[in-house]
N, C-alpha and C positions, 0 to 999 in steps of 0.2 A: 670329600672326610668321609673316613672310613666309618662304618658303623656297626662293630660285631657287637657279637650276641648276650655277650657276659654280663651280669649285673652284680653291683653290691648289693650286699645281703642285709637289706634295711627290713625292720620293720615296717610290717601292710600299711601300719596306722600313723605311720611318720609320714610314710611316703603320701598317703592320702593325703595328710595336714599337709603339707611342705607342697602337692600339686592345686591343694586350692589358695595356698596364701595367694596374698597380696603381692606384684611385684613391679621392680621396674629397670631398665635397661643393661644395667649395671653392679654386680653383688655392691650391699655395705661395708667400707670400712675397707675398698678394693686395693687402698694404698698402703695403708695400717700407716698412715701418717698421724692417724690418733697415739702412735706408740702403745695400743694397746689388744687385745682380739676381742674388743668389743665387735659385735656382726657377723661373729663366726662362732659357732658352736666349736666348742673342745670334746673329745671324750679322749682318755688313758691320758696321759703323764708327757707326753713328744714335743708338744708346739708352745712359744712363746715369741714373744716378740723380738727384738735387738737392734741399736742402733751401731753398732761396731761397724768400724768401716775397712779394716783390713783382716788379713789371716796370712796363716806363715808362706803362701805361696801368692801373696799380692793385695789384690782388695776386692768385696763385696760389690761394688758398683751397685750399689740398690740405687732406687727411683727416691727424692727427696733422705727423709732422716734414720726410719723405722723399714723394717720388713718381719715377715715371719719365719722364725728360726725352727728349727726342726731339730736344732745343736745342740744350743746355749742351757739350756736349762738342764738336760740327764746327757749329752752329746749324746753318742750312738745306740747308748743300753737302751732308751725306753720304745714307746710304741707309742699309736695314737692317730685321731683322725682327727681335718680340724676344717668342718663345713661351712662354704658359704651360705650366703639368704640368697632364696629364691629372686631368681631375674628371668626377666624375656632375652632371649638367644636376638641376637643379631644377626646382618650376616658374616661375623669377624670377631673373633677375640686372641686377647695376649694377654699376654704375662711373661715377668722372669720367673727362673728356678734355677735352683745349683741346687747342690749334694749329690747324692750313690746316686749309680743308674742297678738298678735292680728291677728292672719290669714289672716283675710278678708282687715284687712288697714295697717296691716306691715307687708312687706316682701320683699325679694329679690330673684327676678324672673329670670329665663333665656327665653330666648324668641329666636325663629328661626326668623331673621333678612326678611326673602321672604313673610312668612306671617303676623308673628306678633303672633305666637301660643307660648301660656307659654308650656312650657316643664318641668320648674320643679320648685317650689318656696322655701320657708324655710323663716318661722318668728320665732322671736329672746323667749327669756325667761324670761323677769322679769331680765337680771341682765347687769351689767353692762362688767361682764370677758367675754372677749373676745373666745369664744371656736370655733376649727375649724369643720367646715361642709365640707362630700365629697360624689361628688356626683357623680353615672356611668353615664356618656354620650356617651358610645359606638352608642348607637344606631342613636346617629345625629352625628357622628363624619366624621369629613371634609363639615359640613354645617358650612354658617356663625352666630353666633350668638351675643345675647349683653347680658348685664345685665340689671336692671332696681332695684335702693335700693327703693323701695315706702312707703310712709312716709302720713297716711291720716289719721289718728289718732292725735286727740289736746284732750284726757284725761292722766289721770296719764301714767306712761310709755308708752307713744303718740311718742316714736322715734327708732332709730333702727341705728347703729354704724356699719360697715365694716372695714377691713382691708384683704393685704395680699390675692388677687387673685391670684390661680395659675390651671393652669392646666397638669404641669410634676411636678415630685415627690412631689404628693400635701399633702404625708403622712409624708415630712421631716417637723420634728419641726425644725433641725440645729445644733442638740447635739444626733448626732447619735440614737434619739430615734425617733422611729415612730406615730404618733400622733393617739387615737382613731378615730374610725368612726362613726364621729354622722352624726344626718340629719333626718327627718321625712322619706323623697325619700324614705328609704334605708329599711324603714319598710313593711312589707308583708302587702296587700291592705285589708280592713276590712271585706271580705268573706272566707280569708284564711283561718282563724282560729287558733288558739292558739295551732298548735303543735312543740315538742320540738326543732324542726329545725331548725323552723321560729323563735320562740324568742333565738337560740342561735347565731342569727344575730346582735343583740344589744349588744353590747361588758360593756356594766353598764346594761343591764340588769340581776337580780338575776336568779341562774339556779333551785337551790329549793328551793324557797320562793319565795312565792302567791305576786305576782304583775297585776297588770290588763292590758289586752288585749293592751285597749288604754282607753288616761283616766287620772282620777282621783282615788284613795282610801284614806282612810282613817280607822280609829276605824273596828277590826274584831267582826263580831256580830253572834249573833245566833250558836253558837257550842256548837254541840249535836254529839252523836251517834245514828244514827237514821237508826233501820235496818240492825243496822250490820255496817253500812255506817257513818264516819262521814262527816259531813255538817260543813262549812265553807262559813257564807257572811260575804260578807264586805258595809261600807258605800263607793259609788260609784259616781263618775260621768260622764258617758262617754263623754260625749261633750267637755270636752275640761281637759287638764292636771293641773287643778285649782279645787280646790274647787265651787263647786255650788250645784245648786239640787239635793241632795242624793236620790238616787236610793240604792237596797240591789243586789249587785255582788252573784255570789253563785259558790263556788266550791264545789267540794265530791274526796269523797277516802274510800279507802279499808281498809288502816293502817295511818291512820295521818301523809306521807307522801310523798306521790305520789298522784296527783290531778291532777281531769278532771274537764274542766269550765262547766259549767249546765246556763240555761240560766236566763235570769234576774228575780229575786224574786219578787222583790217591786218596780213599776215607780209612782214614784209622778205623780201628776192631772198636767193640762195643765197650764204655767204658767202666768198668768194675765198679763206678759208683761216682759221684755228681763233681768229685774232686781227684776223680782220674786223667788225668791228663797227656796218657797216652796217645802217638798220634805219629805222625810222615814227617819229616823233619827233612834241612837243608838236601842238596842231594845237584846231579847235575842230568844230561841227555848227549847222550849218540848214536849212530845209527850202526845197527848192526845187521847185516845182511840184510838189508832191505827192512829191515826191523826198526821203528824206534825202541831204546832200550835207556832206561831211568833206574840210575843210582841213586840210595840217597839213603840218611838214617832212619833208623826204626828206632823212634825211641820212646822205651818202655817205662812210667813212673814208678819208678821202687818202691816209692812209700803204699800203692795201691795195690803192688805186685811184688811183695818179699822177696829175695832172691833172685829175680831176673834180672840180668845184663841188661845196662842202662841205653848202652848205645853201640848198634850194628848196621852194617851195612847191606841193605837189601838192594832189589831191583825188580824190576818189575818191564813188559816189552808189552808193544802197539802194532799190530799191522797196520792199522789204519789212522792210529794219530790222534785217535779220540778216544778209545775203550783200553784200557788199560788191566793187564795182565800180572799179577807177583808170582816173581819166577819160583819151580818147584825147588828150587837149590838155596832157597833164603835159610840161615841168613850166609849174603857170602862171604862177607867177615864179617865173625861169630863176636869178636872181640877185641879191645885196644891191646895195646902191644903193651910191655912193663913203662913207666914213668909217663904214665898219660895219663895223670888219674886228677887234670882239671876240665878233661874232654877227650870226645873218639868222635869227632862229626862231621860236615859238609862234605863227602867226598864229591871231590870234583875231575873228572874222566877225560884222557886226551891220547892222542895215540900222537907216540913220542917219533918225532924224524930220525934220531940217534938211530936205533935197535930193531926201528917196528913194532916195539911192544907197546901195547895200551900200560899206561900208566895213569895212577891215583893220584890226586893229594888229599889229606884229610887233614884239618884245625882238630889242634892238641895244647898242651902249656901241663909243665911238671916244675916245682918246685918256682914258682911264682914269675916263670917266662914262658911265652908264648914261644911253641913251638907247630911246623906242619913236618905231618910225616910221609911219607913214600912208599907207597907200594907199585908192585908190576904183572901184567897178565899178558899171556899169550891169545888167549880165546874170549875175554871178561868173565871169566866164569873162574879158575883160579889162578886165587891174588897169594903173590907171594910181599912179603913186610920186607925192603930194602932199605927201612932204616931213617932218622931223622934228617929229610933235605937242608933245613935252616931251624935255629934257633934262637930267641930274643934274647937282650938280658934284663927285660923286667921294668926296661921305661916307656916299652911297648904294649905293658898288660900282660898279664898272665896265663891267657887262653885267649889263641890266634884263633879265627872264625871264616870261615866262609872263604878259604885258598884258594888262590886261581893262577896258574900258571900257562903264559901266553904268550907267544911271540909278537911281538911289538916290531915294526921296523928294521927288523933282523937284530932286533935282542931280544933277551928272555924277560918280560915282567914278570913277578911273584907278586902277588897281591894280597891280604889278608885285613880283614876286619876287627881291629882291637882298641878301646878305650874311648866306644864310640864314635868311631870315625875309620877311615877308609886308608893304611897304612902301603905306599909301595915296596917295593925291590926292584931295580935295575941291574942285572946283572949277565952270567955266563951257565948255562946249565952244559952239563955233560952229559945227561943222562942217568945219571946217578946222583950228580952232588950238582948244588948249585954255592956261587959265589956272588953275592952283592958287589955290587960297586958304584949305587947308588941310592938313594934311598927317600923317602919324602911322603907327604900326602896327597892323595887324589884329588880331594877334593879338598876346601877349608871350612867350608858351611858348615851349618850346627847341626845340620837334618842330611846327611849322606851315609850311607851305611850296608854293608852285604852283599857289597855289586860281586854281580859274577860277571865274566868277561868271554866268549866266544869267536869264533873266526867263520865267517859266510862263507859263498859259493864265488866271490868274486875278494878274497881273502883279504877283507876289514876286519883289524882287530874291535868287536864293537863290547858293549858296556851297557849294562842297565843297572841303576842302585836303588837301594831304598829312601824312599827321603823318610826318615823315621825320628817320630814322634813319640817313640811307648807311653813314655810317663811323663808328656805334656798335657796340658789339659784341653782336649782338643772337643770341639764344638761341632765337628763333623760327629760324633757318637749321637746326639741330641738326634741327628738325624741317620743313628742307625747304622754307623757304616766307618771306619776308622782307616786312617792309612796310605801313600800310595809312591808312586815308583816313577823314576823319572823317564825322561826321555831317554832316545837310546843313542848314546853316545858312538864316537868311533877315537880312540886309543892315538897317540902321533909319542912318538921320541923327540922332545923338542933338541933346539937348538944346543942347549947348555948341559944336553946330557940327561935332562930328567925326563918325569914322562907326563904327560897333558889328554888333553882332553876337547870334544869340540859336537857340538848338534850331528849327527849324522846329515846326511846332507839329502835327505828323502824330507825331511822336516818342511821343507819347502813348499812339497804338495799338499799343508794345511794350509798353507796361505789364506787367510778368505780378500777383504776390502782392504786397501789398498791406504792405512787410514795420515799416514804422514811420508813427504818424500821432501826435504830442501835440501840446500845447499850449504858449506859450512856460515857459522851462524857464531855473533858475537854475543856471551854470557855476559849481564853488564854485573857487577857488584851488588850483592841483595836485591837485584830484579830478576827474579824467575823468567824463564823463559819457556811456555808452553810445546810439547812435542806432541801427546796424544790423547788421547782417554780410548779404558777398557780396559776387561776385567781377566784377559787371554790375550794376549801379545807377542809377538815377535820382535826386536827393537831392536834395530843395529846403532850404532852412533857411536861417539869417543869422543877426546879433544885433542888437539893439537895444541900440545906443549909446548913446543917452540915459540908459540902466539901466544900463550897464557902469561899473567903475571900473576894469576889466583891462588893467596894458598890454600887453600883449597876448593874443589873441585867436585862437580857429581849429577846425582839425579834424586829425584822423589821420583815414588814409585808406589803403588794404591794409596793416592793421593787423596785427601778433601779437607774441610776445615777442621774437621778435628782427629784425624790420622792419616800418619803415611811409613814409608820405609825410606830410611836414607840409603843411598850408596856415594858414599862420598873415597875423593883419590886426592893423595898428601902429595904433588910433587918433591918433597922438599926426604920423604922420606919412600915414598913408592911403594906406602902403604894404603889398599884399596880398603874399605869398611866398610861391612853390609849391617845396618844400626836395625833390626827390628822390636826394637820393645816400643814402641808407641805405632804399631799395627795394628790395633786390634783385641779381640780376644788372646786370652794365651799370654803367656810370661815374656816373652820375647829374648836377643840377646845382642848380644856384639861380637861378629868375627872377622876377622879379618886375613888376605892373603897377601907374599909384596909380589907387585906385577909392575915390571919394566914397561917404558914402549919402546916403539919399533928404534929403526935408524934413522928415519926421518921425525922422532921426536914425538909420534902418535898414539895414543892407548886407545887400541881400538876394545869396544863391548859390544860384543851381545848379550839381551836381557830377555831371558823366557819367564811372562805371567803365565798364570793358568790359576782365577781363582783364589786360589789360597797356597796357590807356591810360586818361587823364585830359582831361577836358576841363572847363575851368572856367569858368561864365558868372556875369558881375556882373549887377548892377540895372542901372546903368548902362552896359548895352554892352561894359565887356570882357571879355576872355578871356584864358587861360593853354590851352596846348594841351603832354602829355607822352606820352612812351610812359617804359614801367616794368614791370619784369622779375620777380615777386615770384618767390621764392623757396620758398617753402613754402606748401600746401594750404590752411593758417590763418590763409595774410595776407589776409583777408577783411575785418577788423572797420571797424569809421568809430566815431568817438566827437566830443565837443567838448572842449574844454579853455580852460583861463586860468591866465595867470598873472599876479603884482603885482596882485591883484585880485579881484574875481569880475564873471562875463561874463552877460550876459541872451539866455540859445536866441531866436529866434523861437520862430512856430510849425513844425513841423518835416513832411515825409511823406519817403516814399525805397518807391521800386517795387523788384523784384527787374525784370531786362530780358525778355525772351524776346527769342529768334531773329530775325535780320533773313532770315533763309533759307529 
């Protein structure tokens, strides 16, 4: 438990009066089931009670009928405080919270009655779905305390909701299950570092995927193997678990699966004001005569800096791989060419084997259609515009972001991020032109975007993507961080001439205890077969379709009696479907991909789960990636199921995964 020195501004007389008041072990009307605010002292006009069950994004998920609402009375415009009665602290305290993220102006605070000291506080996460916060209050056990729900915000999401305050059975969900432990107070302090043991405290933090220690990440950038070490950078906002002025976070690995955090590589200039989002956007890295050189989009917020050029290409160099200095010649490219009004960003630099020149592809768009621009340079310093490498027809979006051009199995693959997904073109590159011969989605799940590819020293085309859910209602924000990257994947051209991916082979180095090993197994209709139990797993399984009569077969993941993810397959349509709608917090989705069995009729599956992520890979190179947020600690089961007939499970193995940190 952290004990900040700041105090709320209370009248001394009131504080002393509260300190001397008789106390119980729980505040009065702690669950608001009187459907009024009795037992709570209100100031201002922000708070009332509500019995509503749904909002535009889903359900409130209150406990019982009523909850304290900071929105119902006057929406986001009102301010006020709701103060509980004084009660005696026990070892733990929990409550349900929803509403806006604003630590300074919106929070639930635990206050010591004797002196008004704030012992803990929690803000919302820009969602109306009530999530359970749990605090360890053993350090103040026996002391007189009270809760304050503070609303000093008037903008969008300027409200908080509260329900079901508990000082005993704090995690009991009332259905035989235990709520996962959320809350920023449970996170290690900022100087404690991202050691594996500290990362493990957070029940929804992936253990073998790259995540920010605190704050927000999005695009993986600057991927390279330099001096034998894999370098991963990421778009990063250290100030909050939401997008903001972009920095470059940095991590290093000996094998592309074990990671160690390095210092922040790029930092934006000091902002002109609180709304200035000027920052260092996405880019790439190359080896430059022994140095490590970054190319990136220097973005200027023109609302804060009128007359400035919005997007330019800059570079920075390092001789030790950790400290980067922006080049004296910046900007490398001062601005976009004509007909690039949709954007001019995300430079990806590579050495072209056709002519030995350095080439750069940038994302852009014009007239409602995305495009990739091509530049060349003999020395990484003087760049010449070569024209449009490829244009879309509008069906793949009006702006193509994060382009990559990389050789895969003797073919050239052009990757672009558009329409919320990752699109690829396979084709022929001459050094100045690109002619596509095949195209498709690289990953068909709901949370895969802004992938970056690179070739390592062994010649493998590798890739990392962003498991994006930027607009989703992400409960990780209650713990002060948001977003994650995928595991490292290896690209390949499939036998049918399309592009696929699979986990990098080194991922096996993270295998811990083997939890399952079985031969082929019959799965009767409506009689699921348990496979394994764990929140972070590497599962290798599948179905023998030649010996299955089921109309639908598949797996349940992150399963408990109350929630689950369903991965199903219909042999008749060859549709593999990932359904996360009943997976816990958030809205969930249904996504699908067509996947064919092999020549022997086997549907081979590899499923990677990691606390709040799922990556599914098929034997024919298809993939589905999704973020999920289980509510309960028991939601760790994996089973095989069949409907409409019997299924035959292939030989199956499962391992618990160890930490990447």
